[in-house]
N, C-alpha and C positions, 0 to 999 in steps of 0.2 A: 504494500500500500504506500503510495506516495502522497504526501501532504504538501500542498503549495499554499503558503500564507506568508505575508510579509513578516520579516523578523521584527519582533517588538521587544522593547526593553523599557525599564523605568530608570530615569536618571535623576538622582538626588544631588543638587548642587548647593554648596556652601561657600560664601564669599566672606572673608574676614580681612580687615585692614589692620596691619600691625606695623607701626612705625611708618616708614615711607613706601611700603609695599602692599599690594592687594593680592592675597592668596586665593585662588579659585580651585576648590576641590570637588571633583565629580566622582560619584559612585554610580556605576551603571549595572543594574540588576537585570540579567537576561533570563528568558524563559527556561533555558537549559540548566539554570542553577549557578551559572558562573557569574562572578562579580569582577568588573573592570574598574580600576581606580586610576584617576588621572589628576594631575596637578598643573595649574597654570599660574603664572606669576607676572604681575605687571606693576610698575612703579617708577620711582625716580632713582637714578643711580646715586650711590654714596660717593661723594667727591671730596677731594681735599686740594688745598692750594699748593702751588709749586712755583719754583723759579724758572722752570723750563718753558720754552716757547716753541720748540721744535724737537721732533724725535731724535735728530742727529746729536742733540746736546746731552741726551741721557746716556750716562756711562755706567751707572750702578743699577741694582735692582730697586725699582721704585714701588714694587708691590701693587701694580695697577697698570692702567693704560692711559697715556697722554691723549685726552679726547679733544682738547682745544688749548689755546695758549694759557699757561699757568693753571691748568686744571687736570687732575688725575682722577680717573674712575678707579676706585679701590677694588682689588680682587677680594672676593668673599664667597662663602658657601651658604646654602640654605638646606637644612635637614628637615624633612617631613617624616613623622612617625605616626603610624596608625595602628590601632588594635582592633582585631576582629574576634568577637566572642562567638564561637560556634555552638555553645550550649543553649540553644534556643528553647528546648524542652526541659532544661535543668540538667543536673549531673547524674540523675538516676539512669542506670543502664536498662534498657528494655530488651527482654529476651523473647 
């Protein structure tokens, strides 16, 4: 038997603003039981002042990228951690 229906899923989206960034977190629940997790990020770069005006002047590690005259965009990381509790019916084992 072949079933032809469009794939449907439920997407739950959460947007939070923390500091100078907007974090967009999507959880996509599919009919097959699989869950897809996605993260988007938008915001303003963290920048610091510099005496450099051109890339050729940079001789040491400046821990970022010269984006315009006298401005460095700082290298940094974002860590997103999520917890998925699969004990929907509780911890009791059903035999």
